[in-house]
GUBA-311088 format. One record per residue (C-alpha): x, y, z. Coordinates in steps of 0.1 Angstrom, whole numbers, padded with zeros to 4 digits, always signed. Example, Ala and Ser with C-alpha at 12.3 -4.5 7.8 and 13.67 -1.06 7.14 Angstrom:
<pts>
+0123-0045+0078;+0137-0011+0071;
</pts>
This chain:
<pts>
-0314-0081-0269;-0320-0104-0298;-0307-0139-0299;-0284-0155-0326;-0281-0191-0337;-0247-0207-0333;-0231-0242-0332;-0207-0252-0305;-0190-0285-0309;-0217-0296-0334;-0247-0287-0313;-0272-0259-0319;-0277-0231-0294;-0294-0198-0292;-0275-0171-0273;-0278-0133-0269;-0263-0113-0297;-0231-0095-0289;-0218-0116-0261;-0184-0132-0265;-0177-0169-0274;-0164-0174-0238;-0197-0161-0224;-0218-0182-0248;-0199-0213-0239;-0204-0206-0202;-0241-0202-0207;-0244-0237-0222;-0220-0253-0196;-0190-0257-0219;-0157-0248-0202;-0131-0228-0220;-0099-0222-0200;-0086-0187-0193;-0055-0172-0176;-0053-0135-0184;-0091-0127-0186;-0108-0108-0159;-0143-0096-0169;-0145-0058-0175;-0110-0054-0161;-0085-0073-0182;-0101-0083-0216;-0069-0084-0237;-0067-0120-0251;-0030-0121-0243;-0025-0156-0228;-0041-0174-0257;-0054-0202-0234;-0090-0194-0244;-0085-0199-0282;-0111-0218-0301;-0117-0227-0338;-0143-0207-0357;-0153-0220-0391;-0141-0197-0418;-0116-0178-0396;-0080-0178-0409;-0066-0186-0374;-0077-0196-0340;-0095-0168-0322;-0094-0157-0285;-0129-0165-0272;-0127-0139-0244;-0129-0110-0268;-0144-0125-0299;-0182-0118-0303;-0207-0144-0315;-0227-0138-0347;-0255-0155-0366;-0246-0189-0379;-0212-0191-0362;-0197-0226-0359;-0172-0231-0330;-0150-0259-0319;-0137-0255-0283;-0117-0288-0281;-0106-0297-0316;-0071-0313-0320;-0058-0279-0333;-0072-0261-0303;-0058-0285-0278;-0024-0285-0294;-0023-0247-0293;-0033-0245-0256;-0008-0272-0247;+0020-0254-0265;+0011-0221-0249;+0012-0238-0215;+0046-0253-0222;+0059-0219-0232;+0046-0203-0200;+0061-0230-0179;+0095-0228-0196;+0100-0194-0180;+0084-0202-0147;+0102-0212-0115;+0088-0246-0108;+0087-0248-0070;+0051-0261-0066;+0056-0280-0034;+0069-0250-0015;+0048-0224-0033;+0020-0207-0013;-0004-0213-0042;+0003-0250-0045;-0030-0268-0049;-0050-0237-0060;-0028-0222-0086;-0045-0216-0119;-0014-0224-0140;-0008-0256-0120;-0044-0267-0125;-0042-0261-0163;-0008-0280-0165;-0025-0310-0149;-0056-0307-0170;-0036-0307-0202;-0012-0334-0191;+0020-0313-0192;+0048-0337-0182;+0079-0318-0191;+0076-0282-0177;+0106-0270-0195;+0105-0287-0229;+0122-0257-0245;+0152-0259-0220;+0150-0222-0213;+0172-0207-0186;+0152-0188-0161;+0156-0150-0161;+0173-0135-0131;+0144-0118-0113;+0151-0108-0077;+0123-0110-0051;+0108-0077-0041;+0099-0076-0004;+0102-0039+0002;+0064-0035+0008;+0053-0041+0044;+0023-0063+0034;+0034-0085+0004;+0061-0101-0017;+0066-0100-0054;+0083-0129-0071;+0086-0123-0108;+0101-0157-0114;+0065-0170-0111;+0049-0142-0131;+0032-0152-0164;+0027-0117-0177;-0011-0120-0176;-0013-0084-0165;-0043-0091-0143;-0025-0073-0114;-0017-0043-0136;-0053-0040-0147;-0067-0042-0112;-0042-0017-0098;-0048+0008-0126;-0085+0004-0134;-0102-0008-0102;-0080+0011-0078;-0067+0040-0099;-0033+0037-0084;-0012+0022-0112;+0021+0017-0094;+0028-0015-0113;+0031-0022-0150;+0052-0038-0178;+0089-0028-0179;+0112-0035-0209;+0099-0052-0240;+0097-0086-0257;+0113-0115-0239;+0128-0090-0213;+0094-0078-0202;+0087-0079-0165;+0059-0065-0143;+0073-0040-0119;+0072-0004-0105;+0085+0027-0123;+0122+0027-0127;+0123-0008-0111;+0118+0007-0077;+0107-0016-0049;+0069-0016-0044;+0075-0003-0009;+0091+0029-0024;+0060+0037-0044;+0025+0051-0035;+0012+0015-0033;-0018+0016-0008;-0013-0021+0004;-0048-0031-0006;-0037-0065-0019;-0061-0065-0049;-0032-0075-0071;-0027-0106-0049;-0064-0115-0053;-0061-0112-0090;-0029-0131-0095;-0033-0166-0109;+0000-0179-0096;+0024-0175-0067;+0040-0144-0081;+0023-0122-0055;+0016-0132-0019;+0011-0116+0015;+0039-0116+0041;+0031-0145+0063;+0033-0143+0101;+0018-0176+0111;+0051-0189+0125;+0055-0159+0147;+0020-0163+0161;+0025-0201+0167;+0057-0191+0186;+0038-0166+0207;+0011-0191+0216;+0038-0216+0226;+0054-0190+0249;+0041-0195+0285;+0050-0160+0295;+0027-0145+0269;-0011-0139+0271;-0021-0143+0234;-0055-0130+0224;-0071-0127+0190;-0098-0107+0173;-0116-0116+0141;-0130-0091+0116;-0166-0095+0104;-0158-0103+0068;-0136-0133+0077;-0165-0154+0088;-0182-0149+0055;-0152-0163+0035;-0131-0186+0057;-0153-0216+0049;-0142-0214+0012;-0108-0226+0023;-0124-0258+0036;-0147-0266+0007;-0178-0247+0017;-0198-0228-0010;-0190-0191-0015;-0208-0170+0010;-0212-0197+0037;-0211-0181+0072;-0188-0201+0096;-0187-0178+0126;-0194-0205+0152;-0169-0231+0138;-0143-0204+0134;-0145-0195+0171;-0140-0232+0180;-0110-0234+0157;-0094-0204+0172;-0098-0218+0207;-0082-0251+0195;-0053-0232+0181;-0044-0222+0216;-0054-0185+0220;-0060-0176+0256;-0090-0155+0246;-0110-0155+0214;-0126-0121+0208;-0146-0105+0180;-0136-0073+0161;-0174-0067+0159;-0172-0055+0195;-0149-0026+0185;-0169-0020+0153;-0198-0011+0177;-0173+0010+0196;-0163+0027+0163;-0199+0036+0156;-0203+0052+0190;-0172+0074+0184;-0178+0081+0147;-0215+0089+0151;-0207+0112+0179;-0180+0129+0158;-0205+0133+0129;-0232+0148+0150;-0207+0172+0166;-0195+0184+0132;-0231+0188+0119;-0242+0207+0150;-0211+0229+0154;-0202+0237+0118;-0173+0212+0116;-0155+0201+0085;-0179+0182+0062;-0183+0158+0046;-0171+0135+0073;-0153+0105+0057;-0150+0071+0074;-0116+0058+0085;-0120+0021+0088;-0102+0011+0057;-0064+0015+0060;-0059+0011+0022;-0083+0040+0017;-0065+0061+0044;-0031+0055+0028;-0046+0064-0006;-0060+0097+0008;-0026+0105+0023;-0008+0100-0010;-0034+0112-0036;-0058+0136-0018;-0039+0151+0012;-0061+0182+0010;-0090+0160+0022;-0072+0147+0054;-0092+0171+0076;-0124+0154+0063;-0113+0120+0076;-0129+0108+0108;-0102+0108+0136;-0115+0074+0147;-0091+0045+0146;-0102+0015+0127;-0120-0013+0147;-0088-0034+0146;-0068-0006+0163;-0095+0003+0187;-0098-0033+0198;-0061-0035+0205;-0061-0003+0225;-0090-0015+0246;-0075-0050+0250;-0043-0035+0264;-0061-0012+0288;-0096-0020+0298;-0093-0058+0293;-0058-0060+0308;-0070-0041+0339;-0101-0063+0344;-0082-0096+0337;-0052-0086+0359;-0028-0091+0331;+0002-0069+0324;-0005-0053+0290;+0032-0058+0282;+0025-0096+0283;-0004-0094+0259;+0001-0104+0223;-0028-0090+0202;-0034-0110+0170;-0060-0099+0144;-0074-0119+0116;-0084-0096+0088;-0097-0098+0052;-0072-0071+0044;-0035-0070+0036;-0034-0032+0044;-0040-0041+0080;-0003-0052+0081;+0006-0017+0071;-0019-0001+0096;-0004-0018+0127;+0029+0000+0122;+0015+0034+0115;+0024+0063+0137;-0001+0070+0166;-0013+0034+0168;+0003+0027+0202;-0022+0041+0227;-0008+0023+0258;+0029+0029+0250;+0031-0003+0229;+0016-0014+0196;-0022-0016+0197;-0020-0048+0176;+0011-0070+0174;+0003-0092+0144;-0023-0087+0116;-0029-0119+0096;-0052-0125+0066;-0081-0149+0062;-0057-0171+0042;-0032-0171+0069;-0058-0182+0094;-0068-0211+0071;-0031-0221+0069;-0029-0221+0107;-0060-0243+0110;-0047-0267+0084;-0012-0267+0100;-0027-0277+0133;-0046-0306+0117;-0080-0293+0129;-0109-0309+0111;-0127-0276+0105;-0158-0290+0087;-0167-0313+0117;-0161-0288+0145;-0188-0281+0170;-0202-0246+0172;-0182-0223+0195;-0185-0188+0209;-0165-0156+0215;-0152-0147+0250;-0166-0120+0272;-0163-0091+0277;-0150-0082+0242;-0170-0108+0222;-0205-0094+0222;-0216-0073+0193;-0247-0060+0175;-0259-0066+0140;-0247-0032+0130;-0212-0043+0137;-0212-0074+0116;-0223-0056+0084;-0191-0035+0086;-0176-0061+0063;-0199-0051+0034;-0197-0019+0014;-0224+0004+0029;-0223-0014+0062;-0204+0013+0082;-0228+0039+0068;-0258+0019+0077;-0245+0011+0112;-0237+0048+0118;-0271+0059+0105;-0289+0035+0129;-0272+0052+0159;-0271+0088+0145;-0308+0089+0135;-0320+0077+0170;-0296+0102+0186;-0309+0131+0165;-0346+0123+0168;-0347+0109+0203;-0370+0083+0190;-0367+0045+0183;-0359+0037+0147;-0385+0013+0134;-0369+0003+0101;-0333-0005+0106;-0326-0015+0070;-0311+0014+0049;-0314-0005+0016;-0302+0024-0005;-0266+0020+0007;-0265-0017+0004;-0252-0038-0026;-0221-0041-0046;-0225-0010-0068;-0193+0010-0068;-0210+0044-0059;-0242+0046-0040;-0260+0078-0029;-0290+0086-0007;-0307+0115+0011;-0324+0110+0045;-0346+0135+0063;-0336+0132+0100;-0353+0155+0125;-0358+0180+0098;-0323+0179+0085;-0316+0167+0050;-0286+0144+0053;-0268+0135+0020;-0247+0103+0022;-0225+0085-0003;-0208+0051-0003;-0179+0042-0025;-0159+0010-0028;-0128+0006-0050;-0104+0035-0050;-0111+0045-0086;-0146+0051-0075;-0134+0069-0044;-0114+0092-0066;-0145+0101-0086;-0165+0109-0055;-0137+0131-0040;-0133+0150-0073;-0171+0156-0074;-0170+0170-0039;-0140+0193-0046;-0157+0206-0078;-0189+0214-0059;-0208+0190-0081;-0219+0170-0050;-0227+0181-0015;-0225+0152+0009;-0225+0152+0047;-0212+0117+0053;-0191+0095+0030;-0181+0059+0035;-0151+0047+0015;-0137+0012+0013;-0105+0005-0006;-0117-0029-0020;-0146-0033-0044;-0176-0044-0025;-0159-0037+0009;-0140-0060+0032;-0158-0091+0020;-0137-0087-0012;-0105-0077+0007;-0070-0085-0006;-0065-0111+0022;-0096-0131+0015;-0096-0166-0001;-0085-0164-0037;-0113-0172-0062;-0103-0186-0096;-0110-0163-0125;-0131-0189-0142;-0155-0185-0112;-0152-0148-0103;-0158-0139-0140;-0193-0154-0138;-0203-0155-0101;-0212-0126-0079;-0187-0135-0052;-0191-0101-0034;-0229-0104-0033;-0228-0140-0019;-0204-0130+0009;-0224-0098+0017;-0256-0119+0020;-0240-0139+0047;-0233-0108+0068;-0267-0093+0064;-0282-0127+0075;-0261-0125+0107;-0273-0089+0112;-0310-0099+0110;-0305-0127+0135;-0287-0106+0162;-0305-0098+0195;-0293-0062+0192;-0290-0045+0158;-0278-0011+0169;-0243-0004+0182;-0255+0018+0211;-0277-0011+0224;-0247-0034+0229;-0248-0039+0267;-0210-0045+0269;-0203-0013+0250;-0226+0005+0275;-0206-0010+0304;-0173+0000+0288;-0183+0036+0287;-0199+0035+0321;-0169+0019+0338;-0139+0031+0318;-0143+0056+0289;-0170+0079+0304;-0189+0089+0273;-0183+0089+0235;-0158+0115+0225;-0144+0119+0260;-0108+0128+0266;-0100+0092+0275;-0118+0079+0244;-0097+0103+0223;-0065+0092+0239;-0072+0056+0232;-0095+0055+0202;-0086+0084+0179;-0056+0090+0156;-0039+0115+0132;-0029+0114+0095;+0000+0127+0075;+0006+0136+0039;+0028+0110+0022;+0051+0114-0009;+0042+0098-0041;+0076+0080-0043;+0102+0074-0016;+0133+0059-0033;+0158+0045-0009;+0190+0066-0006;+0221+0049-0018;+0247+0043+0008;
</pts>
C-alpha cells in the first residue's frame, strides 16, 4: 500500500493511503475522541465526537469514516473543533439521567470521561426534561436503562452484525428515537441469547448485568451455609484489568487468595470440570464416530450458543453434545461427590460460579440442570461482579500473596485452562481423542490450526487412519455461516466447536469492559488468549485424561466416562424455543 503525505496540527506525516483520519492520528499518537465508533462493526459517524477540521472542506468532517488523501491538512483540536465537541457533549448530557455516583459504570464510563476531559460543568445547559423511559429488566441476565442511552448504536451493531441476532434496534424517529426490541417488547420476550456482547459494547450505564453480589455476601455471612466457589479459566486472564494490570495479565494465584479472603469455605477451579467435560465429550465423540452416531458433534460449553441453536437452528439440536457445560458439571459434582467426601449436606451447599459470561445467569435456571434435586449452581456472577466484591471488601488485590485452589476439585490440566479461548475446547478434546484412538502418546500437544482469534477456523487431522475434519467458530454470525454450510452439504465436518462470543470466553459479555478507544486499536482477544496458552504450557499435566484427581473421581464415584451415573449427573437435554414469547395480558 502506497503512502500519502498529510499534515496534522501543522506537522508533516506519511501514512498509508486509504486509512481514515482517525487511524492516521492514532498512528502518530494523536488522540481523537470517539463514542459511537467500533472498528468494522459500527462505522457510522453519528455521535460527531470525532470531528476534525480539514482544510478546504465546507464543514467539520467525522474522522472515523473520512479517508486521508495526498496533501490533506487536518486540525484535530482547533477552537472550532473543540467548540463542536463540547456542544455535542452538552446535547448528549441534556437527555441523559445523571446518576453518576450510583451508576454501575461510574469511573469507567466513556461519556463521563469525555465530560470531564472537555470541562462540562452544567450537564443540562439546555434545560431539557428527560424522556420517560422505563427500565427493562425482563431478561434473566441484564437490565436496560434507556435513560442513560446516547443512541450510539454500538449495541445494535454488535447484536446484528457480530451475533446475527438483531433483537434490538432503533424504535420511533427523531427526538423520540429509542433503542429497544420489536414492538417495544421486553428483551426477555425476544430470542435474545443472553451473550452480553451489547453490554460489552455500551459506552455508558444504559446496559448492565443483573448483579448478585449482595446475595452472595449474605450467603457467606450465613453460618448455616457451606459456600463454595468455582472460577472459569477466562476470568484469570482478565480480572487484573479491573485493578490496573495491563490487558492479558494472568492473575490466577492472586485471584485464589482474594476469593479465600472474601470468605468462601472452599475455593475451587472450573478447570477441574473442564477436564471432566473433555472426558465425557471425547467419549461421546468417539462413540458417535465408531457407531454411526449423529455428526458433526457440536460442543455445548457456551450457553449463549446453545440458546441460539434452540431459537434459530432447532433442526441441529441432535448434533449438540449432551454434555453439560463445565460450570454445571462442577455444580453437580460439588453437590454429590464433594458433599459426600466432605460430610456436608448438599442442601447446605451454596455453589457460586464466577464466569466471563452473562449467559451463565440464564444457564443456571435451565431445565435439567438440577442433577441432585437442587440447582447445580446457585449463583452465576461475572468477572466484573467478582471485581466489585473484592473492592467492596477492601482487599488490596495488587499486593496479595499468591494463593491456591482447594483439593479435590482444584487441580486441572493445561487442556482445561485453554477452554477460555476460541479453539481451546477443540484442542483439549483432540489431545484426549487422538491418544484414545491411536493408543499412543501424543508427542505434539499444540494444535495450532485451531488457535487464534479468526472467526472461523478449519483443519483436517489423520488419526489412526481416519480423516477427522474439524471446525471452530466464534461469534454467532460465524456460527450461522458454519451451520448453513453443513446443512447445504458444502462442508463435511466431524466435530465443531462453537463459542457465542468473538474470540471465545476471554471476550465474554461479563469480562471487564474495554473502552472503544482501546479496543478499536488493540488486540484485546489475542492478549487475553496468550495468557491462557502460557498457563497451559506451564502445567504439569496438559491432557485432561492425565489429571490424577479426574482419574480418582471416575475410579471412586463415576465408574467410567459415559457411564449411567455420569449421564445422570453430567449430561442434559435441549428444547426448541420460540422466536418471541410476549407476555399474556391479564
